N, CA, C and O atoms as a Tinker XYZ file with bonds, in Angstrom:
   284  protein
     1  N    -20.406000   -8.593000  -10.795000    73     2
     2  CA   -20.263000   -7.342000  -10.066000    64     1     3
     3  C    -19.735000   -7.668000   -8.667000    63     2     4     5
     4  O    -20.228000   -8.574000   -7.996000    81     3
     5  N    -18.730000   -6.915000   -8.248000    73     3     6
     6  CA   -18.181000   -7.139000   -6.918000    64     5     7
     7  C    -19.096000   -6.540000   -5.861000    63     6     8     9
     8  O    -19.979000   -5.739000   -6.171000    81     7
     9  N    -18.880000   -6.932000   -4.617000    73     7    10
    10  CA   -19.693000   -6.390000   -3.519000    64     9    11
    11  C    -19.506000   -4.875000   -3.407000    63    10    12    13
    12  O    -20.460000   -4.143000   -3.143000    81    11
    13  N    -18.269000   -4.414000   -3.611000    73    11    14
    14  CA   -17.988000   -2.971000   -3.523000    64    13    15
    15  C    -18.725000   -2.213000   -4.630000    63    14    16    17
    16  O    -19.287000   -1.144000   -4.392000    81    15
    17  N    -18.716000   -2.776000   -5.842000    73    15    18
    18  CA   -19.417000   -2.149000   -6.952000    64    17    19
    19  C    -20.919000   -2.125000   -6.690000    63    18    20    21
    20  O    -21.588000   -1.129000   -6.967000    81    19
    21  N    -21.444000   -3.222000   -6.158000    73    19    22
    22  CA   -22.866000   -3.303000   -5.833000    64    21    23
    23  C    -23.239000   -2.257000   -4.790000    63    22    24    25
    24  O    -24.258000   -1.578000   -4.921000    81    23
    25  N    -22.410000   -2.128000   -3.752000    73    23    26
    26  CA   -22.659000   -1.137000   -2.706000    64    25    27
    27  C    -22.626000    0.280000   -3.288000    63    26    28    29
    28  O    -23.493000    1.099000   -2.981000    81    27
    29  N    -21.632000    0.565000   -4.121000    73    27    30
    30  CA   -21.503000    1.893000   -4.719000    64    29    31
    31  C    -22.705000    2.213000   -5.599000    63    30    32    33
    32  O    -23.213000    3.334000   -5.577000    81    31
    33  N    -23.156000    1.242000   -6.366000    73    31    34
    34  CA   -24.314000    1.442000   -7.226000    64    33    35
    35  C    -25.567000    1.713000   -6.401000    63    34    36    37
    36  O    -26.347000    2.605000   -6.734000    81    35
    37  N    -25.765000    0.957000   -5.338000    73    35    38
    38  CA   -26.930000    1.166000   -4.467000    64    37    39
    39  C    -26.903000    2.564000   -3.846000    63    38    40    41
    40  O    -27.933000    3.233000   -3.765000    81    39
    41  N    -25.727000    2.998000   -3.413000    73    39    42
    42  CA   -25.586000    4.336000   -2.817000    64    41    43
    43  C    -25.933000    5.406000   -3.854000    63    42    44    45
    44  O    -26.635000    6.369000   -3.543000    81    43
    45  N    -25.448000    5.240000   -5.072000    73    43    46
    46  CA   -25.736000    6.217000   -6.126000    64    45    47
    47  C    -27.230000    6.254000   -6.452000    63    46    48    49
    48  O    -27.805000    7.332000   -6.604000    81    47
    49  N    -27.852000    5.094000   -6.559000    73    47    50
    50  CA   -29.286000    5.029000   -6.857000    64    49    51
    51  C    -30.089000    5.701000   -5.749000    63    50    52    53
    52  O    -30.999000    6.482000   -6.029000    81    51
    53  N    -29.762000    5.406000   -4.498000    73    51    54
    54  CA   -30.462000    6.001000   -3.362000    64    53    55
    55  C    -30.295000    7.514000   -3.355000    63    54    56    57
    56  O    -31.255000    8.248000   -3.117000    81    55
    57  N    -29.072000    7.982000   -3.618000    73    55    58
    58  CA   -28.810000    9.422000   -3.637000    64    57    59
    59  C    -29.676000   10.100000   -4.701000    63    58    60    61
    60  O    -30.304000   11.125000   -4.438000    81    59
    61  N    -29.704000    9.522000   -5.897000    73    59    62
    62  CA   -30.482000   10.103000   -6.995000    64    61    63
    63  C    -31.971000   10.116000   -6.648000    63    62    64    65
    64  O    -32.658000   11.106000   -6.897000    81    63
    65  N    -32.469000    9.025000   -6.079000    73    63    66
    66  CA   -33.885000    8.953000   -5.699000    64    65    67
    67  C    -34.235000    9.984000   -4.633000    63    66    68    69
    68  O    -35.308000   10.585000   -4.679000    81    67
    69  N    -33.338000   10.191000   -3.676000    73    67    70
    70  CA   -33.602000   11.125000   -2.573000    64    69    71
    71  C    -33.425000   12.589000   -2.953000    63    70    72    73
    72  O    -34.104000   13.456000   -2.404000    81    71
    73  N    -32.523000   12.873000   -3.884000    73    71    74
    74  CA   -32.185000   14.265000   -4.196000    64    73    75
    75  C    -32.655000   14.742000   -5.560000    63    74    76    77
    76  O    -32.735000   15.946000   -5.801000    81    75
    77  N    -32.962000   13.820000   -6.447000    73    75    78
    78  CA   -33.416000   14.211000   -7.778000    64    77    79
    79  C    -32.296000   14.547000   -8.744000    63    78    80    81
    80  O    -32.561000   14.953000   -9.875000    81    79
    81  N    -31.068000   14.389000   -8.326000    73    79    82
    82  CA   -29.917000   14.625000   -9.197000    64    81    83
    83  C    -28.777000   13.722000   -8.743000    63    82    84    85
    84  O    -28.792000   13.192000   -7.632000    81    83
    85  N    -27.798000   13.558000   -9.611000    73    83    86
    86  CA   -26.694000   12.634000   -9.336000    64    85    87
    87  C    -25.666000   13.224000   -8.376000    63    86    88    89
    88  O    -25.467000   14.438000   -8.342000    81    87
    89  N    -25.022000   12.370000   -7.604000    73    87    90
    90  CA   -23.952000   12.830000   -6.724000    64    89    91
    91  C    -22.658000   13.032000   -7.509000    63    90    92    93
    92  O    -22.485000   12.483000   -8.598000    81    91
    93  N    -21.763000   13.818000   -6.947000    73    91    94
    94  CA   -20.422000   13.933000   -7.511000    64    93    95
    95  C    -19.611000   12.737000   -7.007000    63    94    96    97
    96  O    -20.028000   12.051000   -6.074000    81    95
    97  N    -18.463000   12.490000   -7.620000    73    95    98
    98  CA   -17.611000   11.397000   -7.147000    64    97    99
    99  C    -17.100000   11.684000   -5.734000    63    98   100   101
   100  O    -16.904000   10.759000   -4.946000    81    99
   101  N    -16.888000   12.935000   -5.419000    73    99   102
   102  CA   -16.452000   13.306000   -4.066000    64   101   103
   103  C    -17.544000   12.976000   -3.042000    63   102   104   105
   104  O    -17.256000   12.438000   -1.972000    81   103
   105  N    -18.787000   13.298000   -3.375000    73   103   106
   106  CA   -19.897000   12.966000   -2.475000    64   105   107
   107  C    -20.039000   11.458000   -2.316000    63   106   108   109
   108  O    -20.295000   10.967000   -1.217000    81   107
   109  N    -19.873000   10.723000   -3.416000    73   107   110
   110  CA   -19.936000    9.268000   -3.331000    64   109   111
   111  C    -18.828000    8.724000   -2.429000    63   110   112   113
   112  O    -19.050000    7.798000   -1.649000    81   111
   113  N    -17.641000    9.305000   -2.541000    73   111   114
   114  CA   -16.530000    8.872000   -1.692000    64   113   115
   115  C    -16.887000    9.063000   -0.220000    63   114   116   117
   116  O    -16.629000    8.183000    0.602000    81   115
   117  N    -17.475000   10.199000    0.112000    73   115   118
   118  CA   -17.877000   10.469000    1.492000    64   117   119
   119  C    -18.942000    9.477000    1.953000    63   118   120   121
   120  O    -18.868000    8.951000    3.064000    81   119
   121  N    -19.924000    9.226000    1.102000    73   119   122
   122  CA   -21.013000    8.311000    1.462000    64   121   123
   123  C    -20.527000    6.872000    1.617000    63   122   124   125
   124  O    -21.071000    6.106000    2.412000    81   123
   125  N    -19.503000    6.514000    0.855000    73   123   126
   126  CA   -18.963000    5.152000    0.918000    64   125   127
   127  C    -17.852000    5.021000    1.960000    63   126   128   129
   128  O    -17.361000    3.920000    2.212000    81   127
   129  N    -17.460000    6.139000    2.561000    73   127   130
   130  CA   -16.396000    6.098000    3.559000    64   129   131
   131  C    -15.022000    5.867000    2.959000    63   130   132   133
   132  O    -14.149000    5.268000    3.586000    81   131
   133  N    -14.840000    6.348000    1.737000    73   131   134
   134  CA   -13.577000    6.185000    1.022000    64   133   135
   135  C    -12.867000    7.529000    0.984000    63   134   136   137
   136  O    -13.484000    8.548000    0.674000    81   135
   137  N    -11.580000    7.539000    1.296000    73   135   138
   138  CA   -10.843000    8.801000    1.317000    64   137   139
   139  C    -10.437000    9.267000   -0.075000    63   138   140   141
   140  O    -10.417000   10.466000   -0.351000    81   139
   141  N    -10.114000    8.322000   -0.950000    73   139   142
   142  CA    -9.616000    8.677000   -2.277000    64   141   143
   143  C    -10.745000    8.700000   -3.298000    63   142   144   145
   144  O    -11.398000    7.685000   -3.539000    81   143
   145  N    -10.968000    9.864000   -3.892000    73   143   146
   146  CA   -11.990000   10.001000   -4.924000    64   145   147
   147  C    -11.619000    9.123000   -6.118000    63   146   148   149
   148  O    -12.497000    8.628000   -6.824000    81   147
   149  N    -10.331000    8.932000   -6.340000    73   147   150
   150  CA    -9.894000    8.102000   -7.466000    64   149   151
   151  C    -10.362000    6.658000   -7.315000    63   150   152   153
   152  O    -10.614000    5.985000   -8.315000    81   151
   153  N    -10.482000    6.178000   -6.089000    73   151   154
   154  CA   -10.975000    4.818000   -5.860000    64   153   155
   155  C    -12.432000    4.698000   -6.294000    63   154   156   157
   156  O    -12.829000    3.685000   -6.870000    81   155
   157  N    -13.225000    5.726000   -6.021000    73   155   158
   158  CA   -14.627000    5.737000   -6.437000    64   157   159
   159  C    -14.701000    5.844000   -7.960000    63   158   160   161
   160  O    -15.525000    5.184000   -8.593000    81   159
   161  N    -13.856000    6.662000   -8.532000    73   159   162
   162  CA   -13.832000    6.799000   -9.987000    64   161   163
   163  C    -13.507000    5.448000  -10.634000    63   162   164   165
   164  O    -14.111000    5.083000  -11.642000    81   163
   165  N    -12.566000    4.714000  -10.064000    73   163   166
   166  CA   -12.213000    3.395000  -10.580000    64   165   167
   167  C    -13.398000    2.436000  -10.489000    63   166   168   169
   168  O    -13.680000    1.703000  -11.437000    81   167
   169  N    -14.091000    2.442000   -9.347000    73   167   170
   170  CA   -15.278000    1.593000   -9.176000    64   169   171
   171  C    -16.317000    1.880000  -10.268000    63   170   172   173
   172  O    -16.839000    0.963000  -10.903000    81   171
   173  N    -16.600000    3.148000  -10.470000    73   171   174
   174  CA   -17.631000    3.515000  -11.448000    64   173   175
   175  C    -17.134000    3.369000  -12.883000    63   174   176   177
   176  O    -17.939000    3.151000  -13.789000    81   175
   177  N    -15.833000    3.484000  -13.107000    73   175   178
   178  CA   -15.293000    3.228000  -14.448000    64   177   179
   179  C    -15.519000    1.775000  -14.838000    63   178   180   181
   180  O    -15.821000    1.475000  -15.993000    81   179
   181  N    -15.375000    0.888000  -13.887000    73   179   182
   182  CA   -15.627000   -0.532000  -14.161000    64   181   183
   183  C    -17.109000   -0.791000  -14.407000    63   182   184   185
   184  O    -17.467000   -1.606000  -15.257000    81   183
   185  N    -17.973000   -0.096000  -13.662000    73   183   186
   186  CA   -19.415000   -0.220000  -13.899000    64   185   187
   187  C    -19.781000    0.363000  -15.268000    63   186   188   189
   188  O    -20.668000   -0.148000  -15.951000    81   187
   189  N    -19.095000    1.427000  -15.655000    73   187   190
   190  CA   -19.332000    2.033000  -16.968000    64   189   191
   191  C    -18.924000    1.058000  -18.074000    63   190   192   193
   192  O    -19.628000    0.916000  -19.074000    81   191
   193  N    -17.797000    0.394000  -17.893000    73   191   194
   194  CA   -17.321000   -0.574000  -18.883000    64   193   195
   195  C    -18.304000   -1.740000  -19.040000    63   194   196   197
   196  O    -18.386000   -2.346000  -20.109000    81   195
   197  N    -19.039000   -2.049000  -17.984000    73   195   198
   198  CA   -20.040000   -3.121000  -18.013000    64   197   199
   199  C    -21.391000   -2.629000  -18.545000    63   198   200   201
   200  O    -22.322000   -3.423000  -18.681000    81   199
   201  N    -21.508000   -1.336000  -18.845000    73   199   202
   202  CA   -22.751000   -0.787000  -19.380000    64   201   203
   203  C    -23.819000   -0.549000  -18.326000    63   202   204   205
   204  O    -25.003000   -0.461000  -18.648000    81   203
   205  N    -23.405000   -0.443000  -17.058000    73   203   206
   206  CA   -24.357000   -0.261000  -15.964000    64   205   207
   207  C    -24.601000    1.225000  -15.681000    63   206   208   209
   208  O    -25.713000    1.623000  -15.335000    81   207
   209  N    -23.566000    2.028000  -15.829000    73   207   210
   210  CA   -23.676000    3.476000  -15.618000    64   209   211
   211  C    -22.955000    4.207000  -16.745000    63   210   212   213
   212  O    -22.218000    3.600000  -17.522000    81   211
   213  N    -23.176000    5.504000  -16.821000    73   211   214
   214  CA   -22.429000    6.362000  -17.735000    64   213   215
   215  C    -22.366000    7.759000  -17.130000    63   214   216   217
   216  O    -23.123000    8.065000  -16.209000    81   215
   217  N    -21.487000    8.596000  -17.627000    73   215   218
   218  CA   -21.403000   10.000000  -17.230000    64   217   219
   219  C    -20.597000   10.748000  -18.272000    63   218   220   221
   220  O    -19.874000   10.148000  -19.067000    81   219
   221  N    -20.730000   12.073000  -18.259000    73   219   222
   222  CA   -19.967000   12.918000  -19.158000    64   221   223
   223  C    -18.676000   13.301000  -18.469000    63   222   224   225
   224  O    -18.684000   13.817000  -17.351000    81   223
   225  N    -17.583000   13.049000  -19.130000    73   223   226
   226  CA   -16.265000   13.341000  -18.573000    64   225   227
   227  C    -16.125000   14.835000  -18.277000    63   226   228   229
   228  O    -16.523000   15.678000  -19.081000    81   227
   229  N    -15.564000   15.145000  -17.130000    73   227   230
   230  CA   -15.281000   16.518000  -16.693000    64   229   231
   231  C    -16.516000   17.380000  -16.456000    63   230   232   233
   232  O    -16.424000   18.608000  -16.445000    81   231
   233  N    -17.675000   16.740000  -16.266000    73   231   234
   234  CA   -18.881000   17.491000  -15.922000    64   233   235
   235  C    -19.470000   16.863000  -14.668000    63   234   236   237
   236  O    -19.708000   15.655000  -14.630000    81   235
   237  N    -19.706000   17.678000  -13.638000    73   235   238
   238  CA   -20.250000   17.124000  -12.393000    64   237   239
   239  C    -21.723000   16.751000  -12.517000    63   238   240   241
   240  O    -22.462000   17.310000  -13.328000    81   239
   241  N    -22.119000   15.808000  -11.705000    73   239   242
   242  CA   -23.524000   15.402000  -11.563000    64   241   243
   243  C    -24.157000   14.885000  -12.856000    63   242   244   245
   244  O    -25.350000   15.084000  -13.087000    81   243
   245  N    -23.366000   14.228000  -13.690000    73   243   246
   246  CA   -23.904000   13.666000  -14.930000    64   245   247
   247  C    -23.995000   12.145000  -14.874000    63   246   248   249
   248  O    -24.290000   11.510000  -15.887000    81   247
   249  N    -23.750000   11.557000  -13.721000    73   247   250
   250  CA   -23.843000   10.111000  -13.569000    64   249   251
   251  C    -25.264000    9.657000  -13.871000    63   250   252   253
   252  O    -26.225000   10.192000  -13.319000    81   251
   253  N    -25.390000    8.673000  -14.743000    73   251   254
   254  CA   -26.698000    8.110000  -15.084000    64   253   255
   255  C    -26.638000    6.604000  -14.887000    63   254   256   257
   256  O    -25.677000    5.948000  -15.292000    81   255
   257  N    -27.666000    6.072000  -14.268000    73   255   258
   258  CA   -27.780000    4.640000  -14.053000    64   257   259
   259  C    -28.499000    4.059000  -15.268000    63   258   260   261
   260  O    -29.643000    4.421000  -15.543000    81   259
   261  N    -27.842000    3.172000  -15.988000    73   259   262
   262  CA   -28.437000    2.571000  -17.178000    64   261   263
   263  C    -29.164000    1.270000  -16.850000    63   262   264   265
   264  O    -30.178000    0.938000  -17.464000    81   263
   265  N    -28.634000    0.545000  -15.882000    73   263   266
   266  CA   -29.253000   -0.714000  -15.440000    64   265   267
   267  C    -29.434000   -0.642000  -13.935000    63   266   268   269
   268  O    -28.455000   -0.653000  -13.190000    81   267
   269  N    -30.654000   -0.570000  -13.490000    73   267   270
   270  CA   -30.943000   -0.421000  -12.065000    64   269   271
   271  C    -30.909000   -1.742000  -11.317000    63   270   272   273
   272  O    -30.800000   -1.757000  -10.091000    81   271
   273  N    -31.002000   -2.847000  -12.039000    73   271   274
   274  CA   -30.991000   -4.146000  -11.385000    64   273   275
   275  C    -29.588000   -4.435000  -10.871000    63   274   276   277
   276  O    -28.617000   -4.387000  -11.625000    81   275
   277  N    -29.494000   -4.726000   -9.613000    73   275   278
   278  CA   -28.217000   -5.088000   -9.018000    64   277   279
   279  C    -28.187000   -6.603000   -8.937000    63   278   280   281
   280  O    -28.960000   -7.217000   -8.201000    81   279
   281  N    -27.264000   -7.207000   -9.719000    73   279   282
   282  CA   -27.181000   -8.667000   -9.741000    64   281   283
   283  C    -25.859000   -9.149000   -9.218000    63   282   284
   284  O    -25.618000  -10.355000   -9.165000    81   283
């Protein structure tokens, strides 16, 4: 896992713990200081391919953390 992926995962976990629901990719972009939502989508697509997260395509706030351990 890259440092950027690790940071993004930590931000998503913290958001879910604090709010009780998942952030949108736009909210994650804001929290990570990234202008392009597509960059965040790419980060999480790679985490999804590794089996760390999942979400339902075209539905907001469906991000689920499958593996909480950040290694």
